[in-house]
C-alpha positions as CSV (number, residue, x, y, z in Angstrom):
1,X,137.0,11.1,146.2
2,X,140.1,13.4,145.8
3,X,140.2,15.1,142.4
4,X,143.2,16.2,140.5
5,X,142.7,19.8,141.6
6,X,142.9,18.8,145.3
7,X,146.1,16.8,144.6
8,X,147.6,19.8,142.8
9,X,146.6,22.1,145.7
10,X,148.5,19.8,148.2
11,X,151.5,20.2,145.9
12,X,151.2,24.0,146.0
13,X,151.7,23.9,149.8
14,X,154.9,21.9,149.2
15,X,156.1,24.3,146.6
16,X,155.4,27.2,149.0
17,X,158.1,26.2,151.4
18,X,160.8,26.7,148.8
19,X,160.3,30.4,148.4
20,X,161.0,32.1,151.6
21,X,160.8,35.9,152.0
22,X,164.1,37.8,152.0
23,X,165.5,38.5,155.4
24,X,165.4,34.9,156.7
25,X,168.8,34.0,155.1
26,X,171.2,32.5,157.7
27,X,174.5,31.3,156.2
28,X,174.8,32.6,152.6
29,X,173.2,30.1,150.3
30,X,172.9,27.5,153.1
31,X,169.5,26.2,151.9
32,X,170.1,26.7,148.2
33,X,170.4,23.1,146.8
34,X,172.0,21.8,150.0
35,X,174.4,18.9,149.5
36,X,176.9,16.9,151.6
37,X,179.0,15.7,148.7
38,X,182.7,16.6,148.9
39,X,186.2,15.6,147.8
40,X,187.5,15.6,151.4
41,X,189.7,12.7,152.4
42,X,187.5,11.8,155.3
43,X,187.4,8.5,157.1
44,X,184.6,6.1,156.1
45,X,182.6,7.0,159.2
46,X,182.9,10.7,158.5
47,X,181.8,10.2,154.9
48,X,178.7,8.3,156.1
49,X,175.9,10.9,156.3
50,X,173.5,8.5,157.9
51,X,172.3,9.5,161.4
52,X,173.5,6.2,162.8
53,X,177.1,7.2,161.8
54,X,176.7,10.6,163.6
55,X,175.4,8.7,166.7
56,X,178.7,6.9,167.2
57,X,180.0,10.2,168.7
58,X,176.9,12.3,169.2
59,X,174.8,9.7,171.1
60,X,172.7,12.1,173.2
61,X,171.7,14.2,170.2
62,X,170.7,11.1,168.3
63,X,168.7,9.7,171.2
64,X,166.5,12.8,171.3
65,X,166.3,13.3,167.6
66,X,165.1,9.7,167.0
67,X,162.0,10.4,169.0
68,X,161.2,13.7,167.2
69,X,158.9,14.5,164.3
70,X,162.0,15.4,162.3
71,X,163.0,11.8,162.3
72,X,159.6,10.9,160.8
73,X,159.6,13.6,158.1
74,X,159.9,11.0,155.3
75,X,156.5,9.7,156.3
76,X,154.1,7.1,154.8
77,X,151.4,9.7,154.4
78,X,153.6,12.0,152.4
79,X,155.4,9.4,150.2
80,X,152.2,7.5,149.5
81,X,150.9,10.5,147.5
82,X,153.9,10.6,145.2
83,X,152.9,8.0,142.5
84,X,150.0,10.3,141.5
85,X,152.2,13.3,141.6
86,X,155.3,12.0,139.8
87,X,158.9,12.1,141.1
88,X,159.4,15.8,140.1
89,X,156.6,17.0,142.2
90,X,157.6,14.6,144.9
91,X,161.0,16.2,145.0
92,X,159.4,19.6,145.6
93,X,157.9,18.1,148.8
94,X,161.2,16.6,149.8
95,X,162.8,20.0,149.8
96,X,161.6,20.2,153.4
97,X,161.0,16.5,154.3
98,X,164.4,15.3,153.0
99,X,166.1,18.4,151.7
100,X,169.6,17.3,150.7
101,X,170.3,17.0,147.0
102,X,171.3,13.4,147.5
103,X,168.0,12.6,149.2
104,X,166.0,13.6,146.1
105,X,164.7,11.1,143.5
106,X,166.8,10.6,140.4
107,X,163.7,9.5,138.4
108,X,160.4,7.6,138.6
109,X,162.0,4.1,139.2
110,X,163.9,5.5,142.1
111,X,160.8,6.9,143.6
112,X,158.8,3.7,143.2
113,X,161.6,1.7,144.7
114,X,161.6,4.0,147.7
115,X,157.9,3.3,148.2
116,X,158.6,-0.4,148.3
117,X,161.4,0.1,150.8
118,X,159.3,2.3,153.0
119,X,156.6,-0.3,153.0
120,X,159.1,-2.9,154.3
121,X,161.0,-0.5,156.6
122,X,158.5,1.9,158.3
123,X,161.4,3.1,160.5
124,X,163.9,4.8,158.2
125,X,166.9,4.3,160.5
126,X,168.1,2.0,163.2
127,X,166.9,3.1,166.7
128,X,170.0,1.6,168.3
129,X,172.4,3.3,165.8
130,X,173.7,-0.1,164.7
131,X,175.6,0.6,161.5
132,X,175.3,-3.1,160.4
133,X,171.5,-3.1,160.6
134,X,169.4,-3.2,157.4
135,X,167.9,0.2,158.3
136,X,171.3,1.8,158.6
137,X,171.9,0.9,154.9
138,X,168.7,2.5,153.5
139,X,168.9,5.5,151.2
140,X,169.6,8.6,153.1
141,X,166.2,10.1,152.3
142,X,164.5,7.6,154.5
143,X,166.1,9.3,157.6
144,X,164.1,12.4,156.8
145,X,165.4,15.6,158.5
146,X,168.5,14.0,160.0
147,X,171.8,15.4,161.3
148,X,173.4,16.1,157.9
149,X,170.4,18.1,156.7
150,X,171.2,20.9,159.1
151,X,174.9,20.4,159.9
152,X,176.8,19.3,156.8
153,X,177.5,21.1,153.5
154,X,180.0,19.8,151.0
155,X,181.4,17.6,153.7
156,X,182.1,20.5,156.1
157,X,180.4,20.7,159.5
158,X,178.4,23.7,160.7
159,X,176.7,24.4,164.0
160,X,176.1,26.8,166.9
161,X,179.0,28.3,168.9
162,X,180.3,25.9,171.6
163,X,178.7,26.4,175.0
164,X,180.4,29.1,177.0
165,X,182.5,30.1,174.0
166,X,181.4,32.9,171.7
167,X,184.0,32.1,169.0
168,X,182.5,32.3,165.6
169,X,183.6,31.2,162.1
170,X,185.8,28.3,161.4
171,X,187.2,26.5,164.4
172,X,190.0,24.0,164.0
173,X,189.3,20.7,165.8
174,X,190.7,17.1,165.5
175,X,187.4,15.8,164.3
176,X,186.0,16.6,160.9
177,X,189.0,18.9,160.3
178,X,187.1,21.6,162.2
179,X,183.7,23.2,162.0
180,X,182.1,26.5,161.3
181,X,180.3,28.1,164.3
182,X,177.4,30.5,163.5
183,X,174.8,32.1,165.8
184,X,172.3,31.6,163.0
185,X,171.7,28.1,164.3
186,X,170.2,29.6,167.5
187,X,167.9,32.0,165.6
188,X,164.4,31.6,164.3
189,X,165.4,32.5,160.8
190,X,167.2,29.2,160.5
191,X,163.8,27.4,160.9
192,X,162.0,29.7,158.4
193,X,163.1,27.7,155.3
194,X,160.4,25.1,156.1
195,X,158.2,26.7,158.7
196,X,157.3,30.0,156.9
197,X,155.4,29.8,153.7
198,X,155.6,32.8,151.3
199,X,152.9,35.4,151.1
200,X,152.2,34.5,147.5
201,X,150.5,31.3,148.6
202,X,148.3,33.0,151.2
203,X,144.8,31.9,151.9
204,X,142.6,34.8,153.2
205,X,145.8,36.9,153.5
206,X,147.7,34.3,155.5
207,X,150.1,31.6,154.3
208,X,149.2,28.0,155.2
209,X,152.1,27.9,157.5
210,X,152.9,31.3,159.0
211,X,154.8,30.4,162.1
212,X,157.8,32.7,161.8
213,X,155.7,35.7,161.0
214,X,153.4,34.9,163.9
215,X,156.4,34.8,166.1
216,X,157.7,38.1,164.7
217,X,154.5,39.8,165.8
218,X,154.6,38.4,169.3
219,X,156.4,39.6,172.5
220,X,158.6,36.5,172.2
221,X,160.4,38.0,169.2
222,X,160.7,41.4,170.9
223,X,162.1,39.7,174.0
224,X,164.7,37.7,171.9
225,X,163.1,34.3,172.6
226,X,163.8,32.2,169.5
227,X,162.1,29.0,168.2
228,X,165.0,26.9,169.5
229,X,164.4,28.1,173.1
230,X,161.2,26.1,173.3
231,X,161.6,23.4,170.6
232,X,165.3,22.7,171.3
233,X,165.7,23.5,175.0
234,X,169.4,23.4,176.1
235,X,170.2,22.4,172.5
236,X,168.3,19.1,172.8
237,X,167.1,17.9,169.4
238,X,163.6,17.2,170.6
239,X,161.6,19.4,168.2
240,X,158.5,18.8,170.2
241,X,155.2,20.3,169.1
242,X,151.4,19.8,169.3
243,X,151.8,16.0,169.0
244,X,153.3,16.0,172.5
245,X,150.7,16.4,175.3
246,X,153.0,17.6,178.1
247,X,154.8,20.1,175.8
248,X,151.4,21.5,174.6
249,X,150.0,21.7,178.1
250,X,153.0,23.8,179.3
251,X,152.1,26.5,176.7
252,X,148.6,27.1,178.1
253,X,147.1,28.4,181.2
254,X,143.7,26.6,181.7
255,X,141.2,27.5,184.4
256,X,137.7,26.5,185.2
257,X,135.3,28.3,187.6
258,X,131.8,29.4,188.2
259,X,130.7,33.0,187.6
260,X,127.2,34.3,187.9
261,X,126.0,30.7,188.4
262,X,127.5,29.6,185.1
263,X,130.4,27.2,184.6
264,X,133.2,28.6,182.4
265,X,136.6,27.6,181.1
266,X,139.3,30.1,180.3
267,X,142.3,29.3,178.0
268,X,145.2,31.6,177.8
269,X,148.2,31.1,175.4
270,X,150.9,32.1,177.8
271,X,154.0,30.3,176.6
272,X,153.4,29.7,172.9
273,X,155.3,32.1,170.6
274,X,152.9,31.7,167.6
275,X,149.3,30.8,166.9
276,X,147.8,27.9,168.7
277,X,147.8,25.7,166.7
278,X,150.1,27.3,164.1
279,X,149.3,25.1,161.2
280,X,146.1,24.0,159.3
281,X,146.4,20.3,160.1
282,X,145.5,20.2,163.8
283,X,142.2,20.8,165.5
284,X,141.5,21.4,169.2
285,X,138.1,20.5,170.4
286,X,136.7,22.2,173.5
287,X,133.5,20.6,174.9
288,X,131.3,20.9,178.0
289,X,128.5,18.6,179.2
290,X,125.9,19.4,181.9
291,X,125.6,16.4,184.2
292,X,122.5,15.4,186.2
293,X,122.3,13.9,189.7
294,X,123.2,10.4,188.5
295,X,125.9,11.6,186.1
296,X,123.6,11.6,183.1
297,X,124.4,14.0,180.2
298,X,121.7,16.7,180.0
299,X,123.2,19.1,177.5
300,X,126.4,19.4,175.4
301,X,128.4,22.5,174.2
302,X,131.1,22.3,171.6
303,X,133.7,24.8,170.3
304,X,136.7,24.5,167.9
305,X,140.2,26.0,168.0
306,X,141.4,25.6,164.4
307,X,142.3,27.2,161.1
308,X,140.1,25.2,158.8
309,X,140.7,25.4,155.0
310,X,139.2,23.5,152.1
311,X,139.7,23.3,148.3
312,X,136.8,24.7,146.2
313,X,137.6,26.9,143.2
314,X,141.0,27.4,144.9
315,X,141.9,27.2,148.5
316,X,139.4,28.8,150.9
317,X,139.4,29.5,154.6
318,X,136.3,28.3,156.4
319,X,137.2,29.6,159.9
320,X,140.2,30.7,161.9
321,X,139.5,30.5,165.7
322,X,143.1,30.0,166.8
323,X,144.6,31.7,169.8
324,X,147.4,34.2,169.3
325,X,150.2,34.6,171.8
326,X,148.9,35.9,175.1
327,X,145.3,35.8,173.9
328,X,142.6,34.5,176.3
329,X,139.3,33.0,175.5
330,X,136.3,32.0,177.7
331,X,134.0,29.2,177.0
332,X,130.7,29.5,178.9
333,X,128.2,26.7,179.5
334,X,125.2,29.0,179.2
335,X,121.6,28.1,179.9
336,X,122.2,24.7,181.6
337,X,119.1,22.6,182.3
338,X,117.7,23.2,185.8
339,X,118.5,19.7,186.8
340,X,122.2,20.2,186.2
341,X,124.4,19.4,189.1
342,X,127.8,20.0,187.4
343,X,129.5,20.7,184.2
344,X,132.5,18.8,182.8
345,X,134.9,20.6,180.5
346,X,137.2,18.6,178.1
347,X,139.9,19.7,175.7
348,X,140.8,17.2,173.1
349,X,143.7,17.7,170.6
350,X,143.5,16.1,167.1
351,X,147.0,16.8,165.7
352,X,146.4,15.3,162.3
353,X,142.7,16.3,161.8
354,X,143.2,17.6,158.2
355,X,145.2,14.5,157.1
356,X,142.4,12.1,158.2
357,X,140.1,13.4,155.5
358,X,142.9,13.6,152.9
359,X,144.1,10.1,153.5
360,X,140.6,8.7,153.4
361,X,139.9,10.5,150.2
362,X,143.0,9.0,148.7
363,X,142.0,5.5,149.8
364,X,138.7,6.0,148.0
365,X,140.6,6.5,144.8
366,X,142.6,3.9,142.8
367,X,146.1,3.9,144.3
368,X,149.3,2.1,143.3
369,X,149.7,-1.0,145.5
370,X,152.6,0.2,147.7
371,X,151.0,3.7,148.0
372,X,147.7,2.2,149.2
373,X,149.5,0.4,152.0
374,X,151.4,3.5,153.0
375,X,148.3,5.7,153.1
376,X,146.4,3.2,155.1
377,X,149.3,3.0,157.6
378,X,149.3,6.8,157.8
379,X,145.6,7.0,158.4
380,X,145.8,4.4,161.2
381,X,148.5,6.4,162.8
382,X,146.6,9.6,162.8
383,X,144.0,8.1,165.1
384,X,146.6,7.0,167.6
385,X,147.9,10.6,167.9
386,X,144.7,12.1,169.4
387,X,144.7,12.9,173.1
388,X,142.8,14.6,175.9
389,X,144.7,17.6,177.0
390,X,142.5,18.7,179.9
391,X,139.4,17.6,181.8
392,X,137.8,19.1,184.9
393,X,134.4,19.4,186.6
394,X,132.7,22.5,188.0
395,X,129.9,21.9,190.5
396,X,126.8,24.1,190.1
């Protein structure tokens, strides 16, 4: 069962995202209590901060965003934990999962009502951008990290410079009364607010999420390759990560061969600008099986690529076997049985490995009714996210 200490420790990780080291500031105060509220005399559509409203003119951006993890940031697994935390601590988590001031809870009743809404509407927005749908009328927090989170402050619009135009600062346009162009939208520092935890919450010297620092230490940073180059190619709002099989596969060079009579697999992190995986929640399982003449399994080898942490008298790190950028690692099927005819290597990715145990522990406790439904839903979803990244056979 999950005790209070573990619940508090989960909260600490949420608090950590609020205190980003100096040097990652983009637009002055841009992430300090962000709000879209304004006194502008906008049209009803422009005043509407829902993603469906933005989609009326920015259809392509909406269509990629709606498939992204950002659109799912206000998730059942997160919100289902809030009744035990209280709305104040829940708001600390929302500072990254639904960061705008108007997305935060006004009090305990507001939070509990939101759980009930999420139970009825698992999708926090209308996939077809229909402004008349029930989903399009949900509280803004249910859309998670949506358009306004990054692009609207006090009713004013912000974004990167227009393509093939390096004009910066305020640009007058017919729509929105103009917008402010900043190169910061194309720099990794813009992502640091939620993807770089502060050093004060380090475990074994490393913050739970250390993505921007890992990138800074890599050749990608030195070559000027920013987070957006991979996760928002050609400005597409895809935000793909380890949950996407094809995207993950493109970051790795994987080879199998036979050397000195032994089958081996070699993994090189060639196109990933941070640790693989960067966070503590995923686990990558590497396995090999020696197969006999009839395909029977004669021996099994297993390895893990993971940063595994646990809570016991404070957060502890059990192991860190992740691959850093450009690092290679060999996995050798040593001492195979004499009857072995071949060895099959498999790489399986479990994107939500850590959450599986957290959600199950929560379900073993007494949960508020809506929270229990949400946590069970989240646990079921974690199992659907697993996938086999690679499989190949080496003949002996």
